[in-house]
N, C-alpha and C positions, 0 to 999 in steps of 0.2 A: 452522398451518404456513405458511411463506412460501418461495417459490422466487424468488431474485433472478436475472433474465435476464442472461446473459453472465458470470455469476460462479460459478454452480453451488454456492452456499453455502446448504444447507438448514438451517433453524433450527428447532429444537423446544426449548420451554421447559418444565421440570417442577420441582416442588419437590424439593430435594435430600435431603429426609429428615433434616434437622437436621445435616448434615455440612458446613455452610458452602456457599459458591458453587463450582460446578465448570464447567469447559468440557471436554466429552467429545466426541471426534469421530474422523474418519478422513480420510486424505489419499489421493486417487485421481488417476491420470493421466488427462488429457483425451482422449477419443476411445475408449479401451478400458476405462476404469474399473478398471484394475489397481491394486492396493495399491501404495503407495510407502513402502517401508521406510527407516529411517534418515534421514528428513526432520526437520530441526530446526524445532520449533514454539515460538514465544515469544509471551508476552503483554506488551505494552509499554503502561505507564500514560501519563497525560497529561503527566507530567514527563519522558517519554522513558526511564524506568527499567523494566528487565525485571523484572516482578513474579513470573513463573514461566516455566519452559522445560522442554522435554523432547524426546526423539527418538522417532519413530514405531516401533512394533514391526514384526514381520515381516508383519502384516496391515494395516499402515498406520494402526493405531489409536493414540490418545494421550488422556491425561487431564491437565488443568491445574487447579490449585486455588489461585487467588490469595487473599491474606488479605482483600482489600477488594473491595467491589462497585464499580460505576462504568463509565466508558467506557474501553475498551482498544482497542489495535490488535493484531490477531492477525497475526503474521508467520510465514511458512513459507518455508523455503529448502532446496534440495537440489541437489548437483552435477548438471548435465545438465538441469535444469528452470529455468524462469523463476521467480524468487522472487515472492511475492505478499504483499500487506499489506492488511488489511481492517479497518475499525472495527466493533466490536460493543459492546453495552451489556449488562452483566452485573448482574442484580439480586441483592440480598442473600438468601441462603438458597435460591437456585434453581440448577438445573442447565441449562446451555445445550449442546445437541447440534448439531454442525455436520458437514457433509460438505464438504470442500474438494477442488477439482481443480486440477492444476498442468499447464500446457502445457510440452512439451518445449522446450529451448532450441535451436531450429533456425531455418531461413530462412523467412520469409514466413508466419509464424503470425498468426492474428487477434489483435490486442492484447487483453489482459485489461482489464476495466473496473473501476475503483474505484466502488462503488455508493453510497458515503456521500453524504449530502445536507447542504449547509449549512443550518443552522437559522435563521441570521440573515443580513441582507445585509452586503456588504463594509464599509459604513461602521461597522457595529457591531463588527466584528473589527479596527478600527483601521487598515485598509488606507489610506484616504485621509489619515488623520492622519499616518501614517508617510511617506506619499509627499510631504507638505508639508515634512517635515524634510530631504528631499534627500540621505539617507545611502545610498540603494539605487537600483536600477533597478526600474521598475514597469511591468507590462503589464496593461492592462485587457482586457475581452472585446473591445472595439472594436479594440485593437491586435492581438489574436490573430486576428480575423477578417480584418484588413487583410493580415497576413502570410500567412494561409492555409497553415499548416504541414500537411505530410503526417503527420509524427511530432512528438511533443512536444519532442524534442530540437532540432528545426529552429528553435524559438523562440530558441535561445541562440547561433546562428551569428554575430550582430553585436553581442553584448554584450561590452564591453571586460573584459579580464582573465578571460574565460570561454572554455574550450576544450573541444572534443569529442575525447576520446582513446579508444583501444581498451581496453575494461575487461578483457578476457581473450581473446586470439586463439584459445585452445583451444575456446571455446564460440561460435564463429561470428563472432567479432570484434565483439561488441556494443559500442556507443559509450556512454561514461560522460561525464557532464557534470563537468568538473573546473575548479578555479580556479587561476590562476597565483599562486605565492608570490613574496615579495620576493627570494628567493634564486634565482629562475628555474625552480624546479621546479613540480610540480602537487599539488593536494590534493583530496580528496573532501569536498564540502560536506555538511552535515546537510540532510535533506530532510523538510519538514513538509507534511502534508495536513490542511487545515482546522484548523491550529494544533497538530496532533499529530505527534510524531516517529515515523515508521513506514515509511520507504522508503529505500533506498540510492540513491546517485547513478547507479548502473548499471542501475536499474530504472524510470527516469523514464518510459520509453516504455509502461509498464503503464497510464499515464494517456492518455486520448484527448483531443486538443486541443479537440474540441467540448464536452467536459465541464468545461473550465476557465474560471472566471470572472475570475480574476486571479492574477498571479504576482509575487512580490517576490524580488529577487536582491540579496544582500549578499556582496561578494566578499572581505571580510576579517572576522575576529572583532571588530575595533574598530568597524566599521560596522554589525555585527548588533545589533538591539535585545536588551537584556539578557535579556528573557524567552525568547529563542530561542538563547541561547548555552549550549552543552553541552559544556564542557571540550574544546573542539576548537581546533586551530590553523588551521582553515579558516573559510569563511564559511557562509552558509546560503541555501537556496531555500525559499520558501513558496508552496504551491499552494492556492488557494481554489476549490472546486468550485461549479458552478452548481446552484441549487436545482432547476431544471427539466431537469437532465441526463437525456438519453434512454437512454444506454448502448447496448450492442450489440443489434441486433434479436433478437427471440425466435425460436427455431427448434424444430421438433419434435425434431430431433436432440439438442439441448441438454436438452429435457425428458426424453427417454428415458434419456439418460446420467445425469441428476440422479436420476430415479426409481430407476434400476438401482443407483446408489451408495447411495441411501438405504435400499432394500431390503437391500443387502449389509450395511449397518451394523446394521440391525435383526436380521438373522440371526446376526451376530457377537455381539450382546449377549445372545442366548438362552442 
């Protein structure tokens, strides 16, 4: 059993009894561990395709059954809560049990932490090769430290053709990273984490600046590398995470919330 600090993603792996691979879990609210019903849960594969999706029941539970094993991004969204996206590895014939917590979409909440770790350095992901082509804007770890951003969206203030706009004033006026179109409007770019499509442009502050090793910014589809084009009329933003990212500090409060959510899931499964 593994508890990831700052994420409250409890992972248990069991053989699925010959029924293929499954992802079974529950969605809880941060702080009080109450069930979140009607949350949309999606499994997104490495090609950015939704392999399976469902809506949580009245107890916050869900079951996903993708056809293939492999690496996925599990994405959870609900009106009034901060959307979250986390990478998971699903083994063939096994069942993955998770407990996810969502923070309310309010003011001054502690940022969520993406706890995925890059398995290879930037050069093996093609970061420096693409930077030499000169088709995008690139920020290295040194650039990020020099700018000393409070939030990840602060990195985009001085990028040409990139604008921070209000994503939805009904939910606290969160800022979304948008790109200017040739017609004078704005569009929402595709956002990748360690090469996987799994986050929206309005959820970028889920990432902590200190966890980011590099950023690639492509402001138009024509400038975007072909492997990161996804039938979009907009550009793309690629985040590469640090291998030694620390994440949010561990607290006893988070431990008790996580254990309580886990015990609740066990009781529901009886």
